[in-house]
C-alpha positions in Angstrom: 28.8 -12.6 28.9 32.3 -13.9 27.9 32.7 -17.6 26.6 34.5 -18.5 29.8 31.4 -17.3 31.8 29.1 -19.2 29.8 30.8 -22.4 30.1 31.2 -21.9 33.9 27.1 -21.4 34.1 26.6 -24.3 31.7 29.0 -26.5 34.1 27.0 -25.6 37.1 23.8 -26.3 35.5 25.0 -29.5 34.4 26.1 -30.3 37.9 22.8 -29.4 39.5 20.9 -31.6 36.8 23.2 -34.5 37.3 22.8 -34.3 41.1 19.2 -34.3 40.8 19.2 -37.3 38.3 21.3 -39.4 40.7 18.8 -38.8 43.5 15.9 -39.9 41.3 17.6 -43.1 40.5 18.4 -43.6 44.3 14.7 -43.5 45.3 13.9 -47.1 44.5 16.9 -48.0 46.8 15.4 -45.8 49.8 12.0 -47.4 49.5 12.5 -49.7 52.5 9.9 -48.0 54.7 10.3 -49.6 58.3 13.8 -50.9 57.5 15.2 -47.5 57.2 15.1 -44.2 59.0 15.3 -42.0 56.0 12.1 -40.6 54.6 11.2 -38.3 51.9 9.2 -34.8 52.0 7.6 -33.5 48.8 6.6 -29.8 49.8 5.2 -27.0 47.8 4.9 -23.6 49.3 3.0 -20.9 47.5 2.3 -17.2 48.3 -0.2 -14.9 46.3 0.4 -11.1 46.5 -3.0 -9.4 46.8 -1.6 -6.0 47.1 1.4 -4.0 48.5 0.2 -5.1 52.1 -1.8 -8.2 52.0 -1.0 -11.6 50.9 -2.3 -15.5 50.6 -0.1 -18.3 51.8 -0.6 -22.1 50.8 1.2 -25.1 51.3 1.2 -28.8 50.7 3.5 -31.2 52.3 3.4 -35.0 51.3 5.9 -37.0 53.9 6.5 -40.4 53.6 8.2 -42.9 55.8 10.5 -44.0 52.7 11.0 -42.6 49.3 7.4 -42.5 48.3 4.2 -44.3 48.6 4.4 -45.2 52.4 2.5 -42.0 53.7 3.6 -40.6 57.1 1.6 -37.3 56.9 -0.3 -35.3 54.7 -0.2 -31.3 55.7 -2.4 -28.8 53.9 -1.7 -25.3 55.4 -3.4 -22.0 54.4 -3.3 -18.3 55.6 -3.5 -14.7 55.0 -0.6 -12.3 55.7 -0.1 -8.5 56.2 3.2 -6.9 55.6 4.1 -4.5 58.2 6.9 -3.3 55.9 8.0 -3.8 52.1 9.1 -7.4 52.1 10.6 -7.6 55.4 8.2 -7.9 58.3 4.9 -10.0 57.9 2.2 -11.1 60.2 0.1 -14.2 59.1 -3.0 -15.8 60.7 -3.4 -19.5 59.3 -5.2 -22.8 59.3 -3.9 -26.3 58.9 -5.0 -29.7 58.5 -2.9 -32.6 59.2 -3.6 -36.2 58.5 -1.0 -38.6 60.1 -0.6 -42.3 59.4 1.2 -43.5 62.5 2.5 -47.2 62.7 1.0 -49.4 65.5 3.4 -51.1 68.0 3.4 -54.4 66.0 5.0 -52.2 63.3 2.5 -53.5 60.6 -0.7 -51.6 61.2 -1.5 -48.0 60.9 -3.5 -45.7 63.0 -5.0 -42.5 61.4 -4.9 -39.3 63.3 -6.4 -36.2 61.9 -5.5 -32.7 63.4 -6.8 -29.1 62.9 -4.3 -26.5 63.6 -4.7 -22.7 64.0 -1.5 -20.6 64.0 -0.3 -17.1 64.1 3.2 -16.1 63.0 5.5 -13.3 62.5 8.3 -13.4 60.1 11.2 -10.9 59.8 13.9 -10.8 56.9 17.2 -9.1 56.9 20.2 -9.1 54.9 23.9 -9.3 55.9 26.2 -8.9 52.8 25.0 -11.6 50.4 23.7 -13.6 53.3 19.8 -13.5 53.8 18.5 -14.5 57.2 14.8 -15.2 58.1 13.5 -15.4 61.5 10.0 -16.9 62.0 8.1 -17.0 65.3 4.9 -19.2 65.1 2.2 -20.0 67.8 0.0 -23.0 67.1 -3.3 -24.2 68.7 -3.8 -27.8 67.9 -6.9 -29.9 67.9 -5.4 -33.4 67.6 -8.6 -35.8 67.7 -10.3 -35.0 71.1 -7.0 -33.5 72.6 -6.2 -29.7 72.7 -2.5 -29.0 72.5 -0.4 -25.5 72.1 3.0 -25.2 70.9 5.6 -22.3 70.2 8.1 -22.7 67.3 11.1 -20.7 66.3 12.7 -20.9 62.9 16.1 -19.3 61.8 16.9 -19.8 58.1 20.1 -18.8 56.0 20.2 -18.3 52.3 23.7 -17.8 50.6 23.7 -17.5 46.7 26.8 -18.7 44.7 29.1 -15.9 43.6 28.2 -14.7 40.1 29.0 -11.7 38.3 27.7 -8.2 38.3 26.1 -8.8 34.7 25.1 -12.5 35.6 24.0 -13.4 39.0 24.3 -17.1 39.9 21.0 -18.8 40.0 22.1 -21.4 42.6 22.5 -20.8 46.2 22.8 -22.6 49.7 20.1 -22.9 52.1 20.1 -23.9 55.8 17.9 -23.6 58.7 17.1 -24.4 62.2 13.9 -24.8 63.9 12.7 -25.8 67.6 9.6 -26.9 69.0 8.3 -26.2 72.5 5.1 -27.5 74.2 3.3 -25.2 76.5 3.2 -28.4 78.8 5.4 -30.9 80.1 7.6 -32.0 78.5 8.4 -28.5 77.0 10.7 -29.7 74.3 8.7 -31.2 71.5 11.4 -31.6 68.5 14.3 -29.7 66.8 15.0 -29.7 62.8 18.2 -29.1 61.1 18.0 -28.7 57.4 20.9 -28.1 54.7 20.3 -28.0 50.9 20.9 -26.4 47.5 18.5 -24.3 45.6 18.0 -23.0 42.1 16.2 -19.8 40.9 14.2 -21.0 37.8 12.8 -17.7 37.4 11.6 -14.6 39.3 8.4 -16.5 40.7 9.9 -20.0 41.0 12.8 -21.7 42.9 13.5 -25.5 43.5 15.3 -26.9 46.3 16.7 -30.2 47.5 18.2 -30.9 50.9 18.6 -33.1 53.8 17.0 -32.9 57.0 17.4 -34.3 60.7 14.6 -34.1 63.0 15.3 -35.2 66.5 12.9 -35.6 69.7 13.7 -36.2 73.2 14.8 -40.0 72.9 14.7 -40.5 69.0 15.4 -39.0 65.8 14.7 -39.3 62.1 16.4 -38.2 58.5 14.4 -36.9 55.8 15.2 -36.0 52.2 13.3 -32.7 51.3 12.4 -31.8 47.7 10.6 -28.3 47.8 9.0 -26.1 45.2 8.4 -22.3 46.2 6.2 -20.2 44.0 5.4 -16.5 44.3 2.7 -15.2 42.2 
């Protein structure tokens, strides 16, 4: 690696670390639960490879109304997946537990709602030049307290690495996705999520990502800052 390339990589790393530090310094200013529509999601997504065909999925999401500490939702999800083809097409059967802390109409009290969820999904990946695409189709059966609901979700994600060199590929990448949620009963439209972020491949097993997501419903919307850790082991 040349001296110029080394300086470029160091500069990129410094920019990423500076941006992360700036975000952390902003967190106290974001902590105004009901005064702002900006929330924060802390997300861990893991995958354990059992063999060439089978894998275990595990996921934790800690969602807040504000920066941190005002719980909106705790989501725990797990599942077992089967690869139809090497690294490209995967079937997964999963279970999720979701604890929601919803504000009452007075805006002060909270109501706890527990949900158990069974889901089936198919994930397909493809490459178009340097661009990686992921399609995910998920069907959910939701047991929300005493009520049963079903929902279909379609997720389309894009991942584009920064341009490095043949000898030294960049560890940074841009990430974006759109996901639409459709109910099986009226009203059919449930919500839509649009996300954009920047990621860093820490090593072959771990990558970190920070981004901004807008989630809109039929008559309202909400923004979230997402901090995500992906682990494959």
